[in-house]
N, C-alpha and C positions, 0 to 999 in steps of 0.2 A: 503493500499500500504506499502511495506517495502523498504526503501532506502538502498542501498549497499554502504559499503566503498570500496575503492580500494583493501584494503588488504584481503577481503573476496574472490574477483575473483581471485586474485593472488594465494591465497591458493587453490582455486578450481582448478586451472591449474596446481598445484604441482603434480609431478609423483607419489609421496609417498601416498599411500592409507590412511595411518595414518593422513596425512595432509588434503587431499581432501574429504575423505569419510564424517566426520562430518558436513563439510561445505555444501556438496551436500545434506545430510538429512535435514540440517536446512534450505537450500533454497527451497527444496521440500515442506517442512511443510508452509513455508510462501508464496510460490507462489499460494497456495490455499486461502489465507487469503488477497486477494486484489491485489495481483501481485507484481512485483518486478521492481524497479526503480534505475536508477543511474543518478546523477547529471553531468552536463558537466564537472566540475573539475575531477571527477572521469574517465570520458572517457578520458580526457587529460592525466591524470596520466597513465592510462592503456596504451594509445597510445605511450607514451614516452618509453615503454619497448623495449628491443632489438627484432627485428623480427616482430613487431606488426605494422601493416598498417591499415588505415582507413578501407579497404575492409575486413580484417580479423576480426576487431572489429565489423563491421557493420554486417557480416554474423553471428557472435557469438551472438550478441543481436538479430537478427531476428530468429535465430535458437532457442534460449532459451526463447523467449518471454519477455525478459528484456527490459523494456522501457528506452530510453534516454531522459532526460528532459534537453533541451538546454536552456531554459528560466529562467531568475533570476529577481526577482521583486527587487524594490528599498528597500523594508522591509528586503529582505534577505541580500542585501549588507551591510545594516546598521547593522543587527543583527551579521553578520560575523565579521565586523569591531569591534564592541563593545565586542564580546566575545574574540577576537584576543587581543584587548588592555588589557582587564583583565587579560589574560593568560600571556601576555608579562610582566606586572607589577609583577604578582606573581612569575614568573619564572626569572626575571631579575638577581637576585644574584645566583640562583642556576646552571643553565645550559641554552644552547642556546634555543630560542623558537622554537616551531613547526612552520610549513609553513602555510601561509593564506589560502591555498586550503583546509586544514583540517577544518578550521572553516566556509568555504563556503559550505562544504560537510554537516556540522551539520546544518547550519541555513536553507539550502535546505530541509533537511529531517524534521527538526521541523516545518516548514511552509507548506511543500507539501505532507508529508507522515504521517503514523501513527506511525512509528518506524524507527530506524537505526540499521542495522546489521553491526557490525565492530568487529574486533579482537582487538580492542585498545579502549574498554569502557571507561576506566578510563579519558581519555583526554575528551571525550564527555560528561560524567557524570559532570565533573567539569565545562565545558564551557557551556553546555545546560541542567541544572538540570530537566527540565521540559519534556525532550525528553525521550521517552520510547526507552531503548537500547537493543539489543539482542547481545550476544557475549559468546563465549565459551560454546554453547549449553544451555545457560539459558538467561531468559529475565530480564533485570534490569530496575526497573521503578525509 
C-alpha cells in the first residue's frame, strides 16, 4: 500500500500536463502494488481547499479507488509527536517549523503503509528515516 501526501493530489489536479502527468504515471504504477491510501490529515488538508466539499472528495476517492484511513493509533500519535519535537528543535534557529499534520501523515505512512509518495521527500526523510519514500519520479529508501 502506498500512502499519498496532500501535495501529490494537488499536483494531480493541476491543469498543467507537465505537473499532473508525472504524478498520474506514478500513481498508476503504485496502484497495482497494493493500492493507494490517504490518511485523515490528508483528507482534511484537501478539504480545506477552495471549492472542495466532502461530497467532491468522497466521489474522487470512490472513483479512483484511493482509500481513506480515518483511524489513528496511539503509536501513530506518539511517533508524530516525537518526530515533530525533533524537527522543531532542529529548525528552531533557522525558520518556522512545519505543521504537525505533516508528521501525522508520515507516522501514518510508516505504520500502515509500505511507502509514502510525496513531492516533499526531504522533510519525511529527515523525520522518518526508515520510511520508504517515493517522489519526483523516483524511490528513496
